[in-house]
C-alpha positions in Angstrom: -36.1 14.4 -10.5 -32.6 14.5 -9.1 -31.2 16.9 -6.5 -28.2 19.1 -7.1 -26.6 22.1 -5.5 -23.9 24.6 -6.2 -20.3 24.7 -5.1 -21.1 28.3 -4.2 -22.7 26.9 -1.0 -19.2 26.7 0.4 -17.8 29.9 -1.1 -17.1 31.2 2.4 -15.3 28.0 3.4 -13.3 26.9 0.4 -11.4 28.9 -2.2 -10.5 25.4 -3.6 -13.6 24.1 -5.4 -12.3 20.5 -5.0 -12.9 21.0 -1.3 -16.4 22.4 -1.9 -17.2 19.3 -4.0 -16.1 17.1 -1.1 -18.2 19.0 1.4 -21.3 18.7 -0.9 -20.7 15.0 -1.4 -20.4 14.5 2.4 -23.8 16.2 2.8 -25.4 13.6 0.5 -25.6 15.3 -2.9 -24.4 13.4 -5.9 -25.1 16.1 -8.6 -23.3 19.4 -8.6 -23.6 22.8 -10.1 -20.1 24.2 -10.6 -19.9 28.0 -9.8 -17.2 29.5 -11.9 -17.6 32.8 -10.1 -15.6 31.4 -7.2 -12.7 30.6 -9.6 -12.9 34.0 -11.1 -12.9 35.9 -7.8 -9.9 33.9 -6.5 -8.2 33.7 -9.9 -7.9 29.9 -9.4 -9.4 26.8 -10.9 -9.9 27.4 -14.6 -8.5 30.9 -14.2 -5.3 29.5 -12.7 -2.0 28.7 -14.4 -2.9 25.3 -15.8 -6.4 25.2 -17.4 -6.2 21.7 -18.8 -4.4 20.3 -15.8 -7.2 21.6 -13.6 -9.9 20.2 -15.9 -8.4 16.8 -15.5 -8.0 17.2 -11.8 -11.7 18.0 -11.3 -12.6 14.9 -13.4 -10.5 12.7 -11.2 -11.8 14.2 -8.0 -15.5 13.9 -9.1 -15.0 10.2 -9.9 -13.3 9.7 -6.6 -16.2 11.3 -4.7 -18.9 9.6 -6.8 -20.4 12.9 -7.9 -21.3 14.3 -11.3 -21.1 17.9 -12.5 -24.4 18.6 -14.3 -24.8 22.3 -14.4 -22.6 25.5 -14.1 -22.8 29.2 -13.6 -20.4 31.6 -15.3 -18.8 34.6 -13.4 -20.9 37.6 -12.6 -20.1 40.6 -14.7 -21.4 43.4 -16.9 -21.6 42.0 -20.4 -22.9 45.3 -22.0 -19.9 47.2 -20.7 -17.3 44.7 -22.0 -15.5 47.1 -24.3 -12.2 45.1 -24.6 -13.8 41.7 -24.7 -12.2 40.5 -21.5 -15.5 39.4 -20.0 -16.4 37.5 -23.1 -13.1 35.6 -22.9 -13.8 34.9 -19.2 -17.1 33.4 -20.2 -15.7 31.5 -23.1 -13.4 29.6 -20.8 -16.4 28.4 -18.8 -18.0 27.0 -22.0 -14.9 25.1 -22.9 -14.6 23.7 -19.3 -18.2 22.6 -19.4 -17.7 20.8 -22.7 -14.7 19.0 -21.4 -16.5 18.0 -18.2 -19.7 16.9 -20.0 -21.8 19.7 -18.5 -24.8 20.3 -20.7 -26.0 23.7 -19.3 -24.1 26.8 -18.3 -25.9 29.9 -16.9 -24.7 33.2 -18.3 -26.3 36.4 -17.1 -27.6 38.9 -19.6 -26.5 42.4 -19.4 -28.0 45.9 -18.9 -26.9 49.5 -19.2 -28.5 52.7 -18.0 -30.5 54.5 -20.7 -31.2 51.5 -22.9 -34.8 50.7 -23.9 -36.0 47.1 -23.6 -35.6 46.6 -27.4 -32.1 48.0 -27.3 -31.2 45.8 -24.3 -32.3 42.7 -26.2 -30.3 43.7 -29.3 -27.2 44.5 -27.3 -27.4 41.2 -25.5 -27.8 39.3 -28.7 -24.5 40.9 -29.9 -22.9 39.6 -26.6 -24.3 36.1 -26.8 -23.8 35.2 -30.4 -20.0 34.8 -30.4 -20.3 32.7 -27.2 -22.9 30.5 -28.9 -20.4 29.8 -31.7 -18.1 28.5 -28.9 -21.0 26.6 -27.4 -21.5 24.8 -30.7 -18.0 23.4 -30.6 -18.8 21.6 -27.3 -22.6 21.2 -27.6 -23.3 23.2 -24.5 -26.5 25.1 -23.8 -26.2 28.7 -22.7 -29.0 29.6 -20.3 -30.1 33.1 -19.5 -32.0 33.7 -16.2 -34.8 35.9 -14.8 -33.1 38.5 -12.5 -34.4 39.6 -9.1 -36.7 42.5 -9.2 -35.1 46.0 -9.3 -36.8 49.4 -9.7 -34.8 52.1 -11.4 -36.3 54.5 -13.8 -33.1 54.7 -16.0 -32.4 51.0 -16.0 -34.1 48.0 -17.6 -33.2 44.4 -16.9 -34.9 41.1 -17.5 -36.8 40.1 -14.3 -40.0 38.4 -15.4 -41.2 35.5 -17.6 -42.6 37.4 -20.6 -39.4 39.4 -21.0 -37.2 36.4 -20.4 -39.1 34.6 -23.3 -38.5 37.7 -25.5 -34.8 37.4 -24.7 -34.7 33.8 -25.7 -36.7 34.4 -28.9 -34.5 37.4 -29.8 -31.3 35.4 -29.8 -33.2 32.5 -31.5 -30.5 29.9 -31.3 -31.0 26.1 -30.7 -28.4 26.2 -27.8 -29.9 29.3 -26.1 -32.5 28.7 -23.5 -33.4 29.7 -19.9 -32.8 28.8 -16.3 -35.7 29.6 -13.9 -34.7 31.2 -10.6 -37.6 30.5 -8.2 -36.4 33.0 -5.6 -36.2 35.8 -8.1 -39.6 35.0 -9.4 -40.9 35.0 -5.8 -40.3 38.8 -5.9 -42.8 39.2 -8.7 -46.6 39.1 -8.6 -47.1 36.3 -11.2 -47.5 32.8 -9.6 -44.7 30.4 -10.4 -46.9 28.0 -12.3 -48.2 30.7 -14.6 -44.7 32.1 -15.3 -43.3 28.7 -16.1 -46.1 28.0 -18.6 -45.0 31.1 -20.4 -41.5 29.8 -20.7 -42.4 26.2 -21.4 -39.7 23.9 -22.8 -37.2 26.7 -22.8 -36.6 26.0 -19.1 -33.6 23.7 -19.0 -32.4 24.2 -15.4 -33.4 25.6 -12.1 -32.1 27.8 -9.3 -34.2 26.8 -6.3 -34.0 29.3 -3.5 -36.4 31.2 -1.2 -37.0 34.7 0.3 -39.7 36.8 1.7 -40.5 38.5 -1.6 -38.6 41.7 -0.8 -34.9 40.9 -0.9 -32.9 38.3 -2.9 -31.7 36.4 0.2 -31.1 33.0 -1.4 -32.4 31.0 1.6 -33.4 27.4 1.7 -37.0 26.5 0.7 -39.5 26.8 3.7 -37.4 29.7 5.0 -39.3 32.3 2.9 -42.7 32.9 1.3 -42.1 30.9 -1.9 -45.0 28.7 -2.9 -43.4 25.4 -3.5 -46.7 23.9 -4.7 -47.0 26.5 -7.4 -43.4 25.9 -8.4 -43.9 22.1 -8.6 -47.2 22.3 -10.5 -45.5 24.6 -13.0 -42.6 22.2 -13.5 -45.0 19.3 -14.0 -47.2 21.3 -16.4 -44.2 22.1 -18.7 -42.8 18.5 -18.5 -39.6 19.6 -16.9 -37.0 16.8 -16.9 -33.9 18.5 -15.5 -32.3 18.7 -12.1 -33.8 20.3 -9.1 -30.8 22.5 -8.4 -30.5 24.6 -5.3 -28.9 28.0 -5.2 -29.5 28.6 -1.5 -26.1 29.2 0.1 -27.5 31.4 2.8 -28.9 28.7 5.1 -27.3 30.8 7.8 -27.1 34.6 7.7 -23.7 35.5 6.2 -21.2 36.8 8.8 -21.0 40.2 7.1 -24.7 40.8 7.7 -24.6 40.0 11.4 -23.6 42.4 14.1 -19.8 42.3 14.8 -18.1 42.2 18.2 -14.4 42.9 17.4 -13.2 41.9 20.9 -14.2 38.2 20.3 -15.2 36.7 17.0 -15.1 33.0 17.7 -18.8 32.7 16.7 -18.8 35.2 13.9 -18.4 32.4 11.3 -20.5 29.3 11.3 -18.2 26.3 11.9 -17.6 24.1 8.8 -19.0 21.0 10.3 -22.3 22.8 11.2 -22.5 24.1 7.6 -22.1 20.6 6.3 -25.0 19.4 8.5 -27.1 22.3 7.2 -26.2 21.2 3.7 -27.4 17.7 4.5 -30.7 19.2 5.8 -30.9 21.1 2.5 -30.8 17.7 0.7 -33.6 16.4 3.0 -35.7 19.5 2.2 -35.3 18.8 -1.5 -36.1 15.1 -1.0 -39.3 16.1 0.9 -40.4 18.5 -1.8 -39.9 16.0 -4.7 -41.3 13.1 -2.8 -44.5 14.9 -2.1 -45.1 14.9 -5.9 -43.6 11.4 -6.4 -40.7 12.9 -8.4 -37.7 12.1 -6.2 -34.9 10.2 -7.8 -31.6 9.2 -6.3 
């Protein structure tokens, strides 16, 4: 299994994703998950003035760095509140970019809306995903839906567990529609990772590997929370998972906005870039240790 991580790791350091790719490569990673949410928030990248020029620029930069884009994440949004279709268009551009970069899997969050029953939520999401799947067919790109972190609200249902995630996949029922497994989100549930993964089976086409203490979705590195990595690995082996071991753990350090501020002097408010790159290199070593323990590590 090969290690990958997201350009979102450097979201606080680089509004230019080409720089983020360079930092990731410097840390030792050769496979990258492109986070379109960074582009969307900054209205840059594929959302800038030259879509096709940027696509070509990323290809050239990836070749120069010796890295490969293997996975992607579409921007965050509220699909079931997309009355004018703007969010669908935002997501469509991600699918085209993935197709032109040769990325096989793009993660697109399902939606939710207060007052909907689970059955209504599945039906409304299907309406959102089907036009996007028509676009995905043009480029042979899989759209992956994920298990959310646990949330408790009496008036709101969203998909945060394996049985319901499987129902979502089966409801859409399209050969290019599958699932990504977020291990950190699953760590907030009671069901062991290996049991949950057996429910999903071959529908798991990608991973978001991150850790937490089971209460808040903190996106820490493995071994920095309560996630059972052995349960995760046994589950992946049981379902014959062949994809990338992709991290979504940007918070190796606590984000500056969550630490106490001292306005008189902020020279240590933000972690220096070089220290962040060293932490990224340690993240790679953590992944290598995990996979090597099960004889699954591949360069």
